[in-house]
ZAMARGU-4260 file (C-alpha; in steps of 0.2 Angstrom, whole numbers, plus 5000, padded with zeros to 4 digits):
<rodrens>
0) 6008/5265/5714 | 6025/5257/5721 | 6033/5243/5708 | 6036/5231/5723 | 6017/5231/5726
5) 6009/5231/5708 | 6023/5215/5705 | 6015/5205/5720 | 5998/5211/5715 | 6001/5203/5696
10) 6009/5186/5704 | 5995/5184/5717 | 5984/5185/5701 | 5990/5172/5694 | 5993/5160/5709
15) 5973/5157/5706 | 5968/5154/5691 | 5951/5148/5693 | 5947/5163/5706 | 5954/5176/5695
20) 5946/5170/5681 | 5930/5170/5689 | 5930/5187/5695 | 5936/5193/5674 | 5922/5184/5669
25) 5909/5193/5679 | 5917/5210/5676 | 5917/5204/5655 | 5898/5200/5658 | 5893/5214/5668
30) 5904/5227/5657 | 5895/5220/5640 | 5880/5221/5649 | 5883/5239/5650 | 5889/5241/5635
35) 5875/5236/5628 | 5860/5244/5637 | 5871/5261/5634 | 5870/5259/5614 | 5854/5253/5615
40) 5851/5270/5626 | 5858/5283/5617 | 5851/5274/5600 | 5833/5275/5604 | 5838/5296/5613
45) 5843/5298/5593 | 5827/5290/5587 | 5814/5300/5598 | 5824/5316/5599 | 5823/5315/5579
50) 5808/5310/5577 | 5799/5324/5587 | 5810/5337/5579 | 5805/5332/5561 | 5789/5331/5566
55) 5788/5349/5567 | 5797/5355/5582 | 5813/5356/5576 | 5828/5358/5588 | 5828/5376/5587
60) 5814/5389/5582 | 5816/5408/5579 | 5800/5415/5585 | 5793/5433/5588 | 5798/5437/5607
65) 5781/5434/5616 | 5778/5420/5605 | 5781/5405/5616 | 5766/5413/5629 | 5754/5421/5618
70) 5754/5407/5605 | 5747/5417/5593 | 5750/5411/5572 | 5747/5429/5567 | 5765/5436/5577
75) 5777/5438/5563 | 5796/5440/5565 | 5804/5458/5569 | 5817/5453/5555 | 5811/5439/5543
80) 5825/5440/5531 | 5840/5442/5542 | 5833/5429/5556 | 5832/5417/5542 | 5849/5421/5534
85) 5858/5421/5551 | 5848/5404/5553 | 5857/5394/5539 | 5875/5401/5540 | 5874/5394/5557
90) 5888/5382/5559 | 5878/5365/5563 | 5864/5367/5554 | 5857/5356/5541 | 5841/5363/5535
95) 5830/5381/5541 | 5812/5379/5535 | 5803/5396/5536 | 5786/5391/5540 | 5769/5404/5541
100) 5754/5397/5550 | 5736/5402/5553 | 5720/5396/5562 | 5708/5390/5545 | 5692/5380/5540
105) 5695/5367/5526 | 5679/5363/5519 | 5673/5352/5504 | 5653/5356/5499 | 5646/5351/5516
110) 5661/5344/5525 | 5673/5357/5536 | 5689/5353/5546 | 5696/5364/5558 | 5716/5362/5554
115) 5732/5372/5557 | 5737/5378/5542 | 5755/5380/5537 | 5764/5388/5524 | 5779/5381/5518
120) 5795/5382/5508 | 5792/5367/5498 | 5810/5361/5496 | 5816/5367/5515 | 5800/5356/5521
125) 5804/5342/5516 | 5821/5338/5521 | 5815/5346/5539 | 5797/5337/5541 | 5797/5319/5539
130) 5777/5318/5535 | 5783/5325/5519 | 5791/5310/5514 | 5778/5299/5518 | 5764/5303/5505
135) 5756/5291/5500 | 5745/5297/5484 | 5750/5311/5474 | 5767/5320/5479 | 5774/5334/5491
140) 5772/5353/5486 | 5785/5357/5473 | 5794/5373/5471 | 5786/5388/5461 | 5768/5377/5464
145) 5751/5392/5468 | 5735/5385/5472 | 5739/5369/5481 | 5739/5358/5495 | 5745/5344/5507
150) 5735/5336/5517 | 5734/5322/5529 | 5723/5305/5526 | 5712/5309/5539 | 5706/5326/5534
155) 5707/5320/5516 | 5694/5305/5522 | 5682/5316/5533 | 5680/5328/5519 | 5677/5315/5506
160) 5690/5322/5493 | 5705/5314/5481 | 5717/5319/5473 | 5715/5336/5461 | 5700/5342/5473
165) 5699/5359/5477 | 5696/5362/5495 | 5691/5382/5501 | 5703/5388/5515 | 5697/5399/5526
170) 5705/5411/5541 | 5701/5429/5548 | 5714/5440/5539 | 5724/5455/5544 | 5710/5467/5547
175) 5698/5455/5556 | 5687/5450/5539 | 5684/5434/5532 | 5694/5430/5521 | 5696/5412/5510
180) 5705/5406/5495 | 5702/5388/5483 | 5719/5377/5485 | 5720/5362/5476 | 5724/5345/5485
185) 5741/5338/5476 | 5747/5324/5489 | 5739/5315/5505 | 5751/5312/5517 | 5748/5296/5528
190) 5756/5295/5545 | 5750/5279/5553 | 5741/5292/5567 | 5725/5298/5564 | 5728/5312/5575
195) 5745/5318/5567 | 5735/5317/5552 | 5724/5329/5555 | 5740/5340/5557 | 5744/5340/5541
200) 5739/5354/5529 | 5755/5362/5520 | 5752/5374/5505 | 5767/5387/5498 | 5772/5403/5509
205) 5766/5415/5494 | 5747/5407/5497 | 5746/5408/5514 | 5751/5426/5515 | 5740/5431/5501
210) 5726/5423/5512 | 5730/5430/5529 | 5735/5447/5524 | 5749/5447/5532 | 5768/5447/5524
215) 5785/5441/5531 | 5790/5425/5542 | 5781/5418/5558 | 5795/5406/5563 | 5812/5398/5557
220) 5815/5380/5561 | 5831/5375/5562 | 5838/5356/5560 | 5854/5351/5566 | 5866/5339/5563
225) 5869/5335/5582 | 5855/5336/5592 | 5864/5336/5608 | 5872/5352/5601 | 5857/5365/5602
230) 5859/5374/5621 | 5877/5379/5609 | 5866/5382/5594 | 5853/5394/5602 | 5868/5405/5610
235) 5875/5408/5595 | 5860/5412/5587 | 5852/5422/5599 | 5867/5435/5597 | 5864/5433/5578
240) 5846/5440/5576 | 5838/5454/5582 | 5829/5459/5599 | 5814/5458/5592 | 5817/5438/5590
245) 5822/5425/5599 | 5827/5407/5598 | 5819/5395/5609 | 5825/5375/5609 | 5815/5358/5607
250) 5811/5356/5624 | 5803/5372/5625 | 5794/5369/5612 | 5786/5352/5617 | 5789/5349/5634
255) 5778/5335/5633 | 5787/5326/5622 | 5803/5326/5634 | 5796/5322/5648 | 5789/5305/5641
260) 5809/5306/5635 | 5819/5308/5652 | 5805/5296/5660 | 5810/5283/5648 | 5829/5288/5652
265) 5826/5288/5671 | 5821/5270/5671 | 5835/5265/5658 | 5846/5272/5671 | 5840/5262/5683
270) 5842/5247/5674 | 5859/5252/5672 | 5864/5254/5691 | 5856/5238/5695 | 5868/5229/5682
275) 5883/5240/5690 | 5878/5236/5707 | 5876/5218/5704 | 5896/5219/5696 | 5900/5225/5712
280) 5895/5214/5723 | 5902/5202/5713 | 5918/5209/5713 | 5917/5212/5731 | 5913/5195/5734
285) 5928/5188/5727 | 5941/5200/5734 | 5936/5198/5748 | 5935/5178/5749 | 5953/5178/5743
290) 5958/5192/5757 | 5948/5180/5767 | 5960/5163/5760 | 5977/5175/5762 | 5976/5181/5779
295) 5993/5171/5783 | 6001/5177/5769 | 5996/5197/5773 | 6001/5193/5792 | 6018/5186/5784
300) 6020/5204/5774 | 6011/5213/5788 | 6027/5206/5798 | 6041/5208/5785 | 6037/5225/5784
305) 6022/5227/5771 | 6008/5234/5781 | 5995/5249/5782 | 5995/5258/5765 | 6005/5247/5754
310) 5994/5232/5760 | 5979/5243/5752 | 5989/5246/5739 | 5992/5229/5735 | 5973/5223/5733
315) 5968/5240/5725 | 5981/5233/5713 | 5972/5217/5708 | 5957/5225/5709 | 5965/5237/5695
320) 5970/5221/5684 | 5953/5213/5686 | 5945/5226/5679 | 5955/5231/5664 | 5960/5211/5658
325) 5938/5212/5665 | 5934/5226/5652 | 5944/5219/5637 | 5935/5203/5639 | 5918/5215/5640
330) 5925/5225/5624 | 5926/5205/5615 | 5910/5199/5621 | 5897/5214/5621 | 5907/5224/5606
335) 5900/5215/5593 | 5883/5216/5601 | 5881/5232/5600 | 5889/5234/5582 | 5878/5221/5576
340) 5863/5233/5589 | 5869/5248/5577 | 5866/5243/5562 | 5854/5230/5561 | 5843/5236/5576
345) 5829/5229/5585 | 5812/5224/5577 | 5796/5228/5589 | 5784/5229/5574 | 5776/5212/5580
350) 5775/5220/5598 | 5770/5239/5591 | 5766/5238/5575 | 5770/5245/5561 | 5773/5261/5568
355) 5767/5270/5587 | 5765/5285/5593 | 5774/5291/5609 | 5771/5309/5616 | 5762/5315/5601
360) 5776/5311/5587 | 5775/5291/5577 | 5791/5283/5583 | 5799/5270/5569 | 5796/5251/5576
365) 5815/5250/5574 | 5828/5254/5588 | 5846/5255/5582 | 5861/5257/5596 | 5875/5269/5593
370) 5893/5262/5592 | 5907/5273/5590 | 5922/5280/5600 | 5913/5281/5616 | 5913/5262/5619
375) 5931/5262/5623 | 5933/5273/5634 | 5918/5273/5645 | 5921/5251/5645 | 5937/5253/5653
380) 5930/5268/5666 | 5916/5256/5671 | 5926/5241/5675 | 5943/5251/5683 | 5929/5261/5695
385) 5919/5248/5699 | 5934/5236/5702 | 5944/5250/5713 | 5925/5255/5722 | 5922/5235/5727
390) 5943/5232/5732 | 5941/5246/5746 | 5932/5234/5756 | 5944/5221/5755 | 5958/5230/5755
395) 5954/5240/5772 | 5952/5221/5781 | 5967/5218/5775 | 5978/5232/5781 | 5968/5230/5798
400) 5970/5212/5803 | 5982/5210/5818 | 5997/5198/5809 | 6001/5186/5827 | 5981/5184/5827
405) 5980/5181/5808 | 5993/5169/5810 | 5988/5160/5824 | 5970/5157/5815 | 5979/5152/5802
410) 5991/5137/5812
</rodrens>
């Protein structure tokens, strides 16, 4: 953009301080609102993704080929040791947890509860499974445990058992025969949801291998340092494991939960779009009013040779300048609020209770925003793009004005 047009645009902004102040204030308020909404949305998505993954789904899961269709817990990985080793060596993997699953019955006297019994590595599961950290009675499984079991509070209540009681676990073995084993309850987990309590029944891997008569692993569940990188991580890991196994992402493993997230994200985007539209309308109105007030001025400039594209540049330069200053104001207004949102969060406990279920997952009621380097470029980009778009029509109007008619109207 030519220096003359830019210089004239800056002088025009400085001439009418009140109008400039109101325009900048509107842009700053709009940018600060967008900044806070975006921070909240990013933090909320992080919360939902982490809660869903840590509830047993994981960000990635290595499964036997065809498991996604059959969902048969008796299926085993073709190369379990290689899959576990490759998964743990993959960059960006926080933890890789091996698991075995079996449909079983837990019985105490005449009371019986059907469960999906999960065989786990206690140390890895403590990092990968959030409910392992919600043991309210007893303890979680320890490495080297044998014949032990951790169950949800709802299972314990239905069976009428307490810590130290032994449960009879029954399942169908490898040859189709009924197999059973006695497992001692060492921990009781309370998730905050009876439905989810019924899904917690974990035993050491070796115990479940003996019970089912099936060796090897049924799956390897991966937790990533950055949940957004699951597509790249899947592509990298799929090329390292054998053809008899496949890597699934958490949207493929929990489509219902991802659908809930997408619906919530779409609603948030609609709110963001409405805020942006209000900013655009406000800036466009201010710019158009400025052009209408200065018709005689533009007529004189046009008569002196600054017409057409050069007048458009002047008006656009004014919009860009307002956008830059408005972005600084938006950072000054919204930055501290976004920082507080990221460090203190928004507590929905009074509205939702201490926890609530969302898509079959317990979500913590405190939502923390996201505060990072993305704030600077996004704020300036939104402000400059919004003011440039809002200035297009006023710029076109100024360029299309007839100098002679504008001077007659002004007189």
